[in-house]
VEXTIKE-859611 format. One record per residue (C-alpha): residue number from 1; residue in one letter; y, z, x. Coordinates in nm, 2 decimals. Layout:
<atom k="NUM" r="a" py="Y" pz="Z" px="X"/>
...
***
This chain:
<atom k="1" r="x" py="6.48" pz="1.03" px="7.65"/>
<atom k="2" r="x" py="6.63" pz="1.10" px="7.31"/>
<atom k="3" r="x" py="6.52" pz="1.11" px="6.97"/>
<atom k="4" r="x" py="6.64" pz="0.93" px="6.70"/>
<atom k="5" r="x" py="6.68" pz="1.16" px="6.36"/>
<atom k="6" r="x" py="6.40" pz="0.94" px="6.19"/>
<atom k="7" r="x" py="6.13" pz="0.98" px="6.50"/>
<atom k="8" r="x" py="6.27" pz="1.38" px="6.49"/>
<atom k="9" r="x" py="6.17" pz="1.42" px="6.09"/>
<atom k="10" r="x" py="5.87" pz="1.21" px="6.15"/>
<atom k="11" r="x" py="5.77" pz="1.45" px="6.43"/>
<atom k="12" r="x" py="5.82" pz="1.75" px="6.21"/>
<atom k="13" r="x" py="5.67" pz="1.60" px="5.92"/>
<atom k="14" r="x" py="5.33" pz="1.54" px="6.14"/>
<atom k="15" r="x" py="5.36" pz="1.92" px="6.26"/>
<atom k="16" r="x" py="5.37" pz="2.05" px="5.88"/>
<atom k="17" r="x" py="5.10" pz="1.82" px="5.81"/>
<atom k="18" r="x" py="4.87" pz="2.01" px="6.09"/>
<atom k="19" r="x" py="4.99" pz="2.33" px="5.99"/>
<atom k="20" r="x" py="4.88" pz="2.30" px="5.60"/>
<atom k="21" r="x" py="4.58" pz="2.12" px="5.71"/>
<atom k="22" r="x" py="4.51" pz="2.44" px="5.95"/>
<atom k="23" r="x" py="4.58" pz="2.68" px="5.68"/>
<atom k="24" r="x" py="4.38" pz="2.48" px="5.43"/>
<atom k="25" r="x" py="4.09" pz="2.52" px="5.65"/>
<atom k="26" r="x" py="4.17" pz="2.87" px="5.71"/>
<atom k="27" r="x" py="4.19" pz="2.96" px="5.35"/>
<atom k="28" r="x" py="3.92" pz="2.70" px="5.19"/>
<atom k="29" r="x" py="3.69" pz="2.57" px="5.42"/>
<atom k="30" r="x" py="3.32" pz="2.70" px="5.42"/>
<atom k="31" r="x" py="3.15" pz="2.92" px="5.69"/>
<atom k="32" r="x" py="2.81" pz="2.84" px="5.84"/>
<atom k="33" r="x" py="2.47" pz="2.96" px="5.72"/>
<atom k="34" r="x" py="2.61" pz="3.12" px="5.43"/>
<atom k="35" r="x" py="2.24" pz="3.13" px="5.30"/>
<atom k="36" r="x" py="2.06" pz="3.29" px="5.60"/>
<atom k="37" r="x" py="1.98" pz="3.63" px="5.51"/>
<atom k="38" r="x" py="1.72" pz="3.69" px="5.77"/>
<atom k="39" r="x" py="1.91" pz="3.92" px="6.01"/>
<atom k="40" r="x" py="1.93" pz="4.21" px="5.75"/>
<atom k="41" r="x" py="1.69" pz="4.46" px="5.72"/>
<atom k="42" r="x" py="1.46" pz="4.52" px="5.39"/>
<atom k="43" r="x" py="1.69" pz="4.81" px="5.30"/>
<atom k="44" r="x" py="2.03" pz="4.64" px="5.29"/>
<atom k="45" r="x" py="1.91" pz="4.35" px="5.11"/>
<atom k="46" r="x" py="1.78" pz="4.59" px="4.82"/>
<atom k="47" r="x" py="2.12" pz="4.77" px="4.89"/>
<atom k="48" r="x" py="2.27" pz="4.44" px="4.77"/>
<atom k="49" r="x" py="2.02" pz="4.36" px="4.50"/>
<atom k="50" r="x" py="2.09" pz="4.74" px="4.35"/>
<atom k="51" r="x" py="2.48" pz="4.66" px="4.37"/>
<atom k="52" r="x" py="2.47" pz="4.33" px="4.20"/>
<atom k="53" r="x" py="2.22" pz="4.47" px="3.95"/>
<atom k="54" r="x" py="2.50" pz="4.73" px="3.83"/>
<atom k="55" r="x" py="2.66" pz="4.43" px="3.66"/>
<atom k="56" r="x" py="2.98" pz="4.63" px="3.74"/>
<atom k="57" r="x" py="2.96" pz="4.72" px="3.38"/>
<atom k="58" r="x" py="2.66" pz="4.96" px="3.41"/>
<atom k="59" r="x" py="2.88" pz="5.27" px="3.43"/>
<atom k="60" r="x" py="3.16" pz="5.15" px="3.12"/>
<atom k="61" r="x" py="2.81" pz="5.04" px="2.93"/>
<atom k="62" r="x" py="2.62" pz="5.34" px="3.03"/>
<atom k="63" r="x" py="2.87" pz="5.56" px="2.86"/>
<atom k="64" r="x" py="2.96" pz="5.35" px="2.58"/>
<atom k="65" r="x" py="2.56" pz="5.36" px="2.50"/>
<atom k="66" r="x" py="2.59" pz="5.76" px="2.51"/>
<atom k="67" r="x" py="2.88" pz="5.79" px="2.33"/>
<atom k="68" r="x" py="2.77" pz="5.52" px="2.05"/>
<atom k="69" r="x" py="2.39" pz="5.56" px="2.07"/>
<atom k="70" r="x" py="2.31" pz="5.88" px="2.21"/>
<atom k="71" r="x" py="2.15" pz="6.06" px="2.49"/>
<atom k="72" r="x" py="1.83" pz="5.97" px="2.48"/>
<atom k="73" r="x" py="1.86" pz="5.60" px="2.40"/>
<atom k="74" r="x" py="2.06" pz="5.59" px="2.75"/>
<atom k="75" r="x" py="1.79" pz="5.76" px="2.92"/>
<atom k="76" r="x" py="1.56" pz="5.51" px="2.79"/>
<atom k="77" r="x" py="1.81" pz="5.22" px="2.87"/>
<atom k="78" r="x" py="1.85" pz="5.40" px="3.24"/>
<atom k="79" r="x" py="1.45" pz="5.37" px="3.28"/>
<atom k="80" r="x" py="1.47" pz="5.03" px="3.22"/>
<atom k="81" r="x" py="1.74" pz="4.95" px="3.46"/>
<atom k="82" r="x" py="1.55" pz="5.12" px="3.73"/>
<atom k="83" r="x" py="1.22" pz="4.97" px="3.66"/>
<atom k="84" r="x" py="1.36" pz="4.61" px="3.67"/>
<atom k="85" r="x" py="1.43" pz="4.52" px="4.02"/>
<atom k="86" r="x" py="1.07" pz="4.67" px="4.13"/>
<atom k="87" r="x" py="0.89" pz="4.49" px="3.83"/>
<atom k="88" r="x" py="1.07" pz="4.17" px="3.95"/>
<atom k="89" r="x" py="0.93" pz="4.23" px="4.31"/>
<atom k="90" r="x" py="0.59" pz="4.27" px="4.14"/>
<atom k="91" r="x" py="0.56" pz="3.97" px="3.93"/>
<atom k="92" r="x" py="0.71" pz="3.75" px="4.26"/>
<atom k="93" r="x" py="0.46" pz="3.89" px="4.46"/>
<atom k="94" r="x" py="0.13" pz="3.96" px="4.27"/>
<atom k="95" r="x" py="0.21" pz="3.64" px="4.03"/>
<atom k="96" r="x" py="0.28" pz="3.35" px="4.31"/>
<atom k="97" r="x" py="0.31" pz="3.08" px="4.00"/>
<atom k="98" r="x" py="0.65" pz="3.26" px="3.90"/>
<atom k="99" r="x" py="0.83" pz="3.15" px="4.17"/>
<atom k="100" r="x" py="0.85" pz="2.82" px="4.01"/>
<atom k="101" r="x" py="1.03" pz="2.92" px="3.71"/>
<atom k="102" r="x" py="1.40" pz="2.82" px="3.80"/>
<atom k="103" r="x" py="1.24" pz="2.44" px="3.86"/>
<atom k="104" r="x" py="1.24" pz="2.45" px="3.48"/>
<atom k="105" r="x" py="1.61" pz="2.31" px="3.37"/>
<atom k="106" r="x" py="1.50" pz="2.40" px="3.04"/>
<atom k="107" r="x" py="1.53" pz="2.68" px="2.93"/>
<atom k="108" r="x" py="1.54" pz="2.84" px="3.26"/>
<atom k="109" r="x" py="1.84" pz="2.69" px="3.42"/>
<atom k="110" r="x" py="2.05" pz="2.69" px="3.07"/>
<atom k="111" r="x" py="1.92" pz="3.06" px="3.05"/>
<atom k="112" r="x" py="2.06" pz="3.10" px="3.44"/>
<atom k="113" r="x" py="2.39" pz="2.96" px="3.37"/>
<atom k="114" r="x" py="2.48" pz="3.16" px="3.04"/>
<atom k="115" r="x" py="2.34" pz="3.49" px="3.19"/>
<atom k="116" r="x" py="2.60" pz="3.42" px="3.52"/>
<atom k="117" r="x" py="2.89" pz="3.33" px="3.30"/>
<atom k="118" r="x" py="2.83" pz="3.59" px="3.10"/>
<atom k="119" r="x" py="2.80" pz="3.82" px="3.39"/>
<atom k="120" r="x" py="3.16" pz="3.71" px="3.50"/>
<atom k="121" r="x" py="3.30" pz="3.80" px="3.15"/>
<atom k="122" r="x" py="3.16" pz="4.11" px="3.10"/>
<atom k="123" r="x" py="3.22" pz="4.23" px="3.43"/>
<atom k="124" r="x" py="3.60" pz="4.10" px="3.38"/>
<atom k="125" r="x" py="3.60" pz="4.33" px="3.06"/>
<atom k="126" r="x" py="3.44" pz="4.61" px="3.29"/>
<atom k="127" r="x" py="3.72" pz="4.62" px="3.48"/>
<atom k="128" r="x" py="3.98" pz="4.60" px="3.23"/>
<atom k="129" r="x" py="3.84" pz="4.94" px="3.10"/>
<atom k="130" r="x" py="3.89" pz="5.05" px="3.40"/>
<atom k="131" r="x" py="4.27" pz="4.98" px="3.38"/>
<atom k="132" r="x" py="4.26" pz="5.14" px="3.00"/>
<atom k="133" r="x" py="4.30" pz="4.79" px="2.84"/>
<atom k="134" r="x" py="4.21" pz="4.84" px="2.51"/>
<atom k="135" r="x" py="3.84" pz="4.83" px="2.51"/>
<atom k="136" r="x" py="3.63" pz="4.98" px="2.21"/>
<atom k="137" r="x" py="3.37" pz="5.23" px="2.28"/>
<atom k="138" r="x" py="3.57" pz="5.37" px="2.60"/>
<atom k="139" r="x" py="3.92" pz="5.55" px="2.63"/>
<atom k="140" r="x" py="4.01" pz="5.55" px="3.00"/>
<atom k="141" r="x" py="4.38" pz="5.61" px="3.13"/>
<atom k="142" r="x" py="4.62" pz="5.34" px="3.06"/>
<atom k="143" r="x" py="4.76" pz="5.24" px="3.40"/>
<atom k="144" r="x" py="4.90" pz="4.91" px="3.24"/>
<atom k="145" r="x" py="4.94" pz="4.78" px="2.91"/>
<atom k="146" r="x" py="4.69" pz="4.59" px="2.77"/>
<atom k="147" r="x" py="4.88" pz="4.24" px="2.84"/>
<atom k="148" r="x" py="4.95" pz="4.34" px="3.23"/>
<atom k="149" r="x" py="4.60" pz="4.45" px="3.28"/>
<atom k="150" r="x" py="4.47" pz="4.13" px="3.16"/>
<atom k="151" r="x" py="4.66" pz="3.95" px="3.44"/>
<atom k="152" r="x" py="4.55" pz="4.19" px="3.67"/>
<atom k="153" r="x" py="4.19" pz="4.15" px="3.60"/>
<atom k="154" r="x" py="4.22" pz="3.77" px="3.66"/>
<atom k="155" r="x" py="4.36" pz="3.81" px="3.96"/>
<atom k="156" r="x" py="4.08" pz="4.02" px="4.09"/>
<atom k="157" r="x" py="3.84" pz="3.77" px="3.94"/>
<atom k="158" r="x" py="4.04" pz="3.49" px="4.11"/>
<atom k="159" r="x" py="4.03" pz="3.68" px="4.44"/>
<atom k="160" r="x" py="3.65" pz="3.74" px="4.40"/>
<atom k="161" r="x" py="3.58" pz="3.36" px="4.37"/>
<atom k="162" r="x" py="3.81" pz="3.27" px="4.66"/>
<atom k="163" r="x" py="3.59" pz="3.48" px="4.91"/>
<atom k="164" r="x" py="3.26" pz="3.36" px="4.78"/>
<atom k="165" r="x" py="3.42" pz="2.99" px="4.80"/>
<atom k="166" r="x" py="3.43" pz="3.08" px="5.17"/>
<atom k="167" r="x" py="3.14" pz="3.31" px="5.25"/>
<atom k="168" r="x" py="2.85" pz="3.20" px="5.00"/>
<atom k="169" r="x" py="2.54" pz="3.39" px="4.96"/>
<atom k="170" r="x" py="2.57" pz="3.60" px="5.28"/>
<atom k="171" r="x" py="2.93" pz="3.71" px="5.18"/>
<atom k="172" r="x" py="2.82" pz="3.88" px="4.85"/>
<atom k="173" r="x" py="2.58" pz="4.07" px="5.05"/>
<atom k="174" r="x" py="2.82" pz="4.19" px="5.31"/>
<atom k="175" r="x" py="3.07" pz="4.31" px="5.08"/>
<atom k="176" r="x" py="2.79" pz="4.47" px="4.86"/>
<atom k="177" r="x" py="2.74" pz="4.76" px="5.11"/>
<atom k="178" r="x" py="3.14" pz="4.84" px="5.06"/>
<atom k="179" r="x" py="3.11" pz="4.82" px="4.72"/>
<atom k="180" r="x" py="2.78" pz="5.02" px="4.67"/>
<atom k="181" r="x" py="2.96" pz="5.28" px="4.90"/>
<atom k="182" r="x" py="3.27" pz="5.29" px="4.62"/>
<atom k="183" r="x" py="3.04" pz="5.30" px="4.34"/>
<atom k="184" r="x" py="2.80" pz="5.57" px="4.46"/>
<atom k="185" r="x" py="3.03" pz="5.83" px="4.61"/>
<atom k="186" r="x" py="3.28" pz="5.71" px="4.33"/>
<atom k="187" r="x" py="3.06" pz="5.80" px="4.05"/>
<atom k="188" r="x" py="2.96" pz="6.13" px="4.24"/>
<atom k="189" r="x" py="3.33" pz="6.23" px="4.28"/>
<atom k="190" r="x" py="3.38" pz="6.15" px="3.89"/>
<atom k="191" r="x" py="3.07" pz="6.36" px="3.77"/>
<atom k="192" r="x" py="3.18" pz="6.69" px="4.00"/>
<atom k="193" r="x" py="3.56" pz="6.65" px="3.91"/>
<atom k="194" r="x" py="3.46" pz="6.60" px="3.54"/>
<atom k="195" r="x" py="3.29" pz="6.90" px="3.55"/>
<atom k="196" r="x" py="3.58" pz="7.13" px="3.64"/>
<atom k="197" r="x" py="3.87" pz="6.92" px="3.48"/>
<atom k="198" r="x" py="3.72" pz="6.66" px="3.22"/>
<atom k="199" r="x" py="3.59" pz="6.73" px="2.86"/>
<atom k="200" r="x" py="3.21" pz="6.83" px="2.81"/>
<atom k="201" r="x" py="3.09" pz="6.59" px="2.55"/>
<atom k="202" r="x" py="2.87" pz="6.74" px="2.30"/>
<atom k="203" r="x" py="2.62" pz="6.42" px="2.32"/>
<atom k="204" r="x" py="2.40" pz="6.42" px="2.03"/>
<atom k="205" r="x" py="2.02" pz="6.30" px="2.15"/>
<atom k="206" r="x" py="2.02" pz="6.01" px="1.87"/>
<atom k="207" r="x" py="2.31" pz="5.87" px="1.69"/>
<atom k="208" r="x" py="2.29" pz="5.71" px="1.38"/>
<atom k="209" r="x" py="2.54" pz="5.39" px="1.32"/>
<atom k="210" r="x" py="2.74" pz="5.50" px="1.04"/>
<atom k="211" r="x" py="2.77" pz="5.09" px="0.96"/>
<atom k="212" r="x" py="2.40" pz="4.97" px="0.97"/>
<atom k="213" r="x" py="2.22" pz="5.32" px="0.90"/>
<atom k="214" r="x" py="2.02" pz="5.26" px="1.23"/>
<atom k="215" r="x" py="1.93" pz="5.52" px="1.46"/>
<atom k="216" r="x" py="2.00" pz="5.48" px="1.82"/>
<atom k="217" r="x" py="1.62" pz="5.45" px="1.89"/>
<atom k="218" r="x" py="1.59" pz="5.12" px="1.73"/>
<atom k="219" r="x" py="1.80" pz="5.00" px="1.95"/>
<atom k="220" r="x" py="1.69" pz="5.20" px="2.27"/>
<atom k="221" r="x" py="1.32" pz="4.98" px="2.21"/>
<atom k="222" r="x" py="1.51" pz="4.67" px="2.23"/>
<atom k="223" r="x" py="1.73" pz="4.78" px="2.52"/>
<atom k="224" r="x" py="1.46" pz="4.89" px="2.73"/>
<atom k="225" r="x" py="1.23" pz="4.55" px="2.70"/>
<atom k="226" r="x" py="1.58" pz="4.34" px="2.73"/>
<atom k="227" r="x" py="1.70" pz="4.52" px="3.07"/>
<atom k="228" r="x" py="1.35" pz="4.53" px="3.21"/>
<atom k="229" r="x" py="1.31" pz="4.17" px="3.21"/>
<atom k="230" r="x" py="1.64" pz="4.07" px="3.20"/>
<atom k="231" r="x" py="1.66" pz="4.08" px="3.56"/>
<atom k="232" r="x" py="1.41" pz="3.73" px="3.60"/>
<atom k="233" r="x" py="1.73" pz="3.57" px="3.39"/>
<atom k="234" r="x" py="1.95" pz="3.62" px="3.65"/>
<atom k="235" r="x" py="1.97" pz="3.36" px="3.92"/>
<atom k="236" r="x" py="2.12" pz="3.55" px="4.21"/>
<atom k="237" r="x" py="1.82" pz="3.76" px="4.21"/>
<atom k="238" r="x" py="1.61" pz="3.48" px="4.26"/>
<atom k="239" r="x" py="1.85" pz="3.33" px="4.52"/>
<atom k="240" r="x" py="1.82" pz="3.66" px="4.70"/>
<atom k="241" r="x" py="1.44" pz="3.65" px="4.66"/>
<atom k="242" r="x" py="1.45" pz="3.25" px="4.80"/>
<atom k="243" r="x" py="1.63" pz="3.38" px="5.13"/>
<atom k="244" r="x" py="1.41" pz="3.62" px="5.23"/>
<atom k="245" r="x" py="1.05" pz="3.62" px="5.38"/>
<atom k="246" r="x" py="0.76" pz="3.65" px="5.06"/>
<atom k="247" r="x" py="0.63" pz="3.92" px="5.23"/>
<atom k="248" r="x" py="0.94" pz="4.16" px="5.20"/>
<atom k="249" r="x" py="0.99" pz="4.05" px="4.83"/>
<atom k="250" r="x" py="0.82" pz="4.38" px="4.71"/>
<atom k="251" r="x" py="0.99" pz="4.59" px="5.01"/>
<atom k="252" r="x" py="1.31" pz="4.46" px="4.93"/>
<atom k="253" r="x" py="1.22" pz="4.52" px="4.53"/>
<atom k="254" r="x" py="1.17" pz="4.89" px="4.58"/>
<atom k="255" r="x" py="1.44" pz="4.96" px="4.81"/>
<atom k="256" r="x" py="1.69" pz="4.80" px="4.51"/>
<atom k="257" r="x" py="1.52" pz="5.03" px="4.26"/>
<atom k="258" r="x" py="1.57" pz="5.32" px="4.47"/>
<atom k="259" r="x" py="1.96" pz="5.27" px="4.52"/>
<atom k="260" r="x" py="2.00" pz="5.19" px="4.18"/>
<atom k="261" r="x" py="1.80" pz="5.48" px="4.07"/>
<atom k="262" r="x" py="2.02" pz="5.72" px="4.26"/>
<atom k="263" r="x" py="2.36" pz="5.59" px="4.14"/>
<atom k="264" r="x" py="2.25" pz="5.60" px="3.78"/>
<atom k="265" r="x" py="2.15" pz="5.95" px="3.81"/>
<atom k="266" r="x" py="2.53" pz="6.01" px="3.89"/>
<atom k="267" r="x" py="2.65" pz="5.76" px="3.59"/>
<atom k="268" r="x" py="2.47" pz="6.03" px="3.34"/>
<atom k="269" r="x" py="2.64" pz="6.33" px="3.46"/>
<atom k="270" r="x" py="2.99" pz="6.14" px="3.50"/>
<atom k="271" r="x" py="2.94" pz="6.05" px="3.13"/>
<atom k="272" r="x" py="2.87" pz="6.39" px="3.01"/>
<atom k="273" r="x" py="3.23" pz="6.54" px="3.15"/>
<atom k="274" r="x" py="3.46" pz="6.21" px="3.12"/>
<atom k="275" r="x" py="3.79" pz="6.20" px="2.98"/>
<atom k="276" r="x" py="4.10" pz="6.00" px="3.02"/>
<atom k="277" r="x" py="4.30" pz="6.22" px="3.24"/>
<atom k="278" r="x" py="4.50" pz="6.06" px="3.56"/>
<atom k="279" r="x" py="4.31" pz="6.20" px="3.79"/>
<atom k="280" r="x" py="3.95" pz="6.09" px="3.65"/>
<atom k="281" r="x" py="4.10" pz="5.78" px="3.52"/>
<atom k="282" r="x" py="4.21" pz="5.67" px="3.90"/>
<atom k="283" r="x" py="3.85" pz="5.75" px="4.05"/>
<atom k="284" r="x" py="3.71" pz="5.52" px="3.74"/>
<atom k="285" r="x" py="3.96" pz="5.24" px="3.80"/>
<atom k="286" r="x" py="3.84" pz="5.23" px="4.18"/>
<atom k="287" r="x" py="3.45" pz="5.24" px="4.06"/>
<atom k="288" r="x" py="3.53" pz="4.97" px="3.79"/>
<atom k="289" r="x" py="3.69" pz="4.72" px="4.04"/>
<atom k="290" r="x" py="3.41" pz="4.79" px="4.31"/>
<atom k="291" r="x" py="3.12" pz="4.75" px="4.03"/>
<atom k="292" r="x" py="3.29" pz="4.43" px="3.89"/>
<atom k="293" r="x" py="3.40" pz="4.28" px="4.22"/>
<atom k="294" r="x" py="3.00" pz="4.30" px="4.31"/>
<atom k="295" r="x" py="2.82" pz="4.13" px="4.02"/>
<atom k="296" r="x" py="3.13" pz="3.87" px="3.99"/>
<atom k="297" r="x" py="3.04" pz="3.76" px="4.32"/>
<atom k="298" r="x" py="2.69" pz="3.74" px="4.32"/>
<atom k="299" r="x" py="2.74" pz="3.54" px="3.97"/>
<atom k="300" r="x" py="2.97" pz="3.31" px="4.15"/>
<atom k="301" r="x" py="2.69" pz="3.25" px="4.42"/>
<atom k="302" r="x" py="2.43" pz="3.22" px="4.15"/>
<atom k="303" r="x" py="2.60" pz="2.94" px="3.98"/>
<atom k="304" r="x" py="2.59" pz="2.76" px="4.29"/>
<atom k="305" r="x" py="2.21" pz="2.88" px="4.31"/>
<atom k="306" r="x" py="2.19" pz="2.70" px="3.96"/>
<atom k="307" r="x" py="2.34" pz="2.35" px="4.09"/>
<atom k="308" r="x" py="2.12" pz="2.31" px="4.37"/>
<atom k="309" r="x" py="1.83" pz="2.42" px="4.10"/>
<atom k="310" r="x" py="1.98" pz="2.09" px="3.89"/>
<atom k="311" r="x" py="1.95" pz="1.89" px="4.17"/>
<atom k="312" r="x" py="2.32" pz="1.87" px="4.32"/>
<atom k="313" r="x" py="2.33" pz="1.82" px="4.68"/>
<atom k="314" r="x" py="2.67" pz="1.63" px="4.73"/>
<atom k="315" r="x" py="2.81" pz="1.39" px="4.52"/>
<atom k="316" r="x" py="3.07" pz="1.12" px="4.70"/>
<atom k="317" r="x" py="3.44" pz="1.03" px="4.48"/>
<atom k="318" r="x" py="3.59" pz="0.72" px="4.65"/>
<atom k="319" r="x" py="3.94" pz="0.69" px="4.59"/>
<atom k="320" r="x" py="4.26" pz="0.51" px="4.67"/>
<atom k="321" r="x" py="4.58" pz="0.75" px="4.77"/>
<atom k="322" r="x" py="4.87" pz="0.68" px="4.56"/>
<atom k="323" r="x" py="5.14" pz="0.61" px="4.86"/>
<atom k="324" r="x" py="4.94" pz="0.46" px="5.15"/>
<atom k="325" r="x" py="4.69" pz="0.30" px="4.93"/>
<atom k="326" r="x" py="4.43" pz="0.40" px="5.17"/>
<atom k="327" r="x" py="4.04" pz="0.43" px="5.06"/>
<atom k="328" r="x" py="3.96" pz="0.80" px="5.11"/>
<atom k="329" r="x" py="3.62" pz="1.00" px="5.03"/>
<atom k="330" r="x" py="3.65" pz="1.33" px="4.88"/>
<atom k="331" r="x" py="3.23" pz="1.49" px="4.90"/>
<atom k="332" r="x" py="3.19" pz="1.75" px="4.60"/>
<atom k="333" r="x" py="2.92" pz="2.01" px="4.72"/>
<atom k="334" r="x" py="2.72" pz="2.27" px="4.50"/>
<atom k="335" r="x" py="2.98" pz="2.53" px="4.60"/>
<atom k="336" r="x" py="3.25" pz="2.34" px="4.47"/>
<atom k="337" r="x" py="3.09" pz="2.32" px="4.15"/>
<atom k="338" r="x" py="3.05" pz="2.68" px="4.11"/>
<atom k="339" r="x" py="3.36" pz="2.77" px="4.23"/>
<atom k="340" r="x" py="3.53" pz="2.53" px="3.96"/>
<atom k="341" r="x" py="3.30" pz="2.70" px="3.70"/>
<atom k="342" r="x" py="3.37" pz="3.06" px="3.80"/>
<atom k="343" r="x" py="3.76" pz="3.00" px="3.78"/>
<atom k="344" r="x" py="3.73" pz="2.84" px="3.46"/>
<atom k="345" r="x" py="3.56" pz="3.14" px="3.32"/>
<atom k="346" r="x" py="3.82" pz="3.39" px="3.49"/>
<atom k="347" r="x" py="4.10" pz="3.18" px="3.31"/>
<atom k="348" r="x" py="3.97" pz="3.19" px="2.98"/>
<atom k="349" r="x" py="3.74" pz="3.56" px="2.99"/>
<atom k="350" r="x" py="3.98" pz="3.69" px="2.72"/>
<atom k="351" r="x" py="3.87" pz="3.46" px="2.43"/>
<atom k="352" r="x" py="3.53" pz="3.50" px="2.51"/>
<atom k="353" r="x" py="3.53" pz="3.88" px="2.55"/>
<atom k="354" r="x" py="3.54" pz="4.10" px="2.22"/>
<atom k="355" r="x" py="3.37" pz="4.41" px="2.11"/>
<atom k="356" r="x" py="3.25" pz="4.71" px="2.29"/>
<atom k="357" r="x" py="3.09" pz="4.71" px="2.58"/>
<atom k="358" r="x" py="2.74" pz="4.80" px="2.45"/>
<atom k="359" r="x" py="2.80" pz="4.50" px="2.17"/>
<atom k="360" r="x" py="2.86" pz="4.28" px="2.44"/>
<atom k="361" r="x" py="2.55" pz="4.40" px="2.68"/>
<atom k="362" r="x" py="2.33" pz="4.37" px="2.38"/>
<atom k="363" r="x" py="2.42" pz="4.01" px="2.30"/>
<atom k="364" r="x" py="2.34" pz="3.85" px="2.64"/>
<atom k="365" r="x" py="2.02" pz="4.08" px="2.63"/>
<atom k="366" r="x" py="1.88" pz="3.95" px="2.34"/>
<atom k="367" r="x" py="1.92" pz="3.58" px="2.44"/>
<atom k="368" r="x" py="1.74" pz="3.62" px="2.79"/>
<atom k="369" r="x" py="1.47" pz="3.88" px="2.67"/>
<atom k="370" r="x" py="1.33" pz="3.59" px="2.48"/>
<atom k="371" r="x" py="1.30" pz="3.33" px="2.70"/>
<atom k="372" r="x" py="1.17" pz="3.56" px="3.03"/>
<atom k="373" r="x" py="0.92" pz="3.70" px="2.80"/>
<atom k="374" r="x" py="0.81" pz="3.37" px="2.71"/>
<atom k="375" r="x" py="0.79" pz="3.25" px="3.09"/>
<atom k="376" r="x" py="0.59" pz="3.61" px="3.20"/>
<atom k="377" r="x" py="0.30" pz="3.54" px="2.90"/>
<atom k="378" r="x" py="0.28" pz="3.19" px="3.01"/>
<atom k="379" r="x" py="0.25" pz="3.29" px="3.39"/>
<atom k="380" r="x" py="0.00" pz="3.60" px="3.32"/>
<atom k="381" r="x" py="-0.21" pz="3.39" px="3.10"/>
<atom k="382" r="x" py="-0.27" pz="3.08" px="3.32"/>
<atom k="383" r="x" py="-0.31" pz="3.35" px="3.66"/>
<atom k="384" r="x" py="-0.57" pz="3.50" px="3.50"/>
<atom k="385" r="x" py="-0.70" pz="3.13" px="3.36"/>
<atom k="386" r="x" py="-0.76" pz="3.06" px="3.73"/>
<atom k="387" r="x" py="-0.88" pz="3.35" px="3.82"/>
<atom k="388" r="x" py="-1.12" pz="3.39" px="3.57"/>
<atom k="389" r="x" py="-1.21" pz="2.98" px="3.62"/>
<atom k="390" r="x" py="-1.27" pz="3.06" px="3.99"/>
<atom k="391" r="x" py="-1.48" pz="3.33" px="3.91"/>
<atom k="392" r="x" py="-1.73" pz="3.11" px="3.72"/>
<atom k="393" r="x" py="-1.76" pz="2.86" px="4.01"/>
<atom k="394" r="x" py="-1.84" pz="3.10" px="4.24"/>
***
């Protein structure tokens, strides 16, 4: 039976439609059980916590602090970084009331959204540092012009948003293993080669800011407490703890502190010998991409967690098609909200990022220190009050 031209066209059209649907499903359909971390041992989830806590800019910010604040402020800031994950685990374990913090829409969820958005912006800025893209505080090898580097950074950011759209929290944890390996061994290589072919920096223990006249130690006091409590203002760390058993939280947090401490040791050594030659610059850019991608993907997954805490489960939008005039329904899930918000953050990132890496980090840390510090005090007081009340009853 010979088909007419119209029937052939219709048949080809159906084939193309089915092909496009399969392609769209392959590229954008969400996988199942994306929040299930039950199969992973504590050390692997702890490693993921360490990788996402690196914030992609720990290397860039660390060096920026060394060069602008001094060696001692860097050591104090690093100590706060290492203690942050275990302290969070201790508070979640021994002060059970703290698990209710994410239920407070204001100010906790507002803070979460602010920090996750800032996380994306700051880590994109960190990747730009790797490309030598005109970032204050650090001079890396200029692989790309500032304008080209911005587009390259956006492309990396959109790729990260895509794979979290597909795989959710589980994909974030899985990719953290490779990303942590790159950041750790890359930093070891950076420090080792830097000793032989880099520039030996004569860094003062404490540097006085020529504009304000303030000592780097003044900043270090704020930086220490800001970073120690700062992890509790980051929703993707709450998300990881909510995805595992309560009895494993402390173990995971101790593993996280260990993995992060090992990495930060070599960050300090790398900063002492870093220079902008092509060999060290190449290693640096790979580290920055791994660091940035790890924290950005955690932030994207964290925004989805925030949407769930705000009560978004799913929203059905009913619409009529333009050609066939058929009634259809499009369902919006929390991960789609997270994807849209993250794409906006990536595309408009250059308009939000300015100043040195240390200055950007300081601004964000100041906001979360106030809110998280208040919640810690309230939680401790309520816990002690309940303990004292029960003791009187007995």
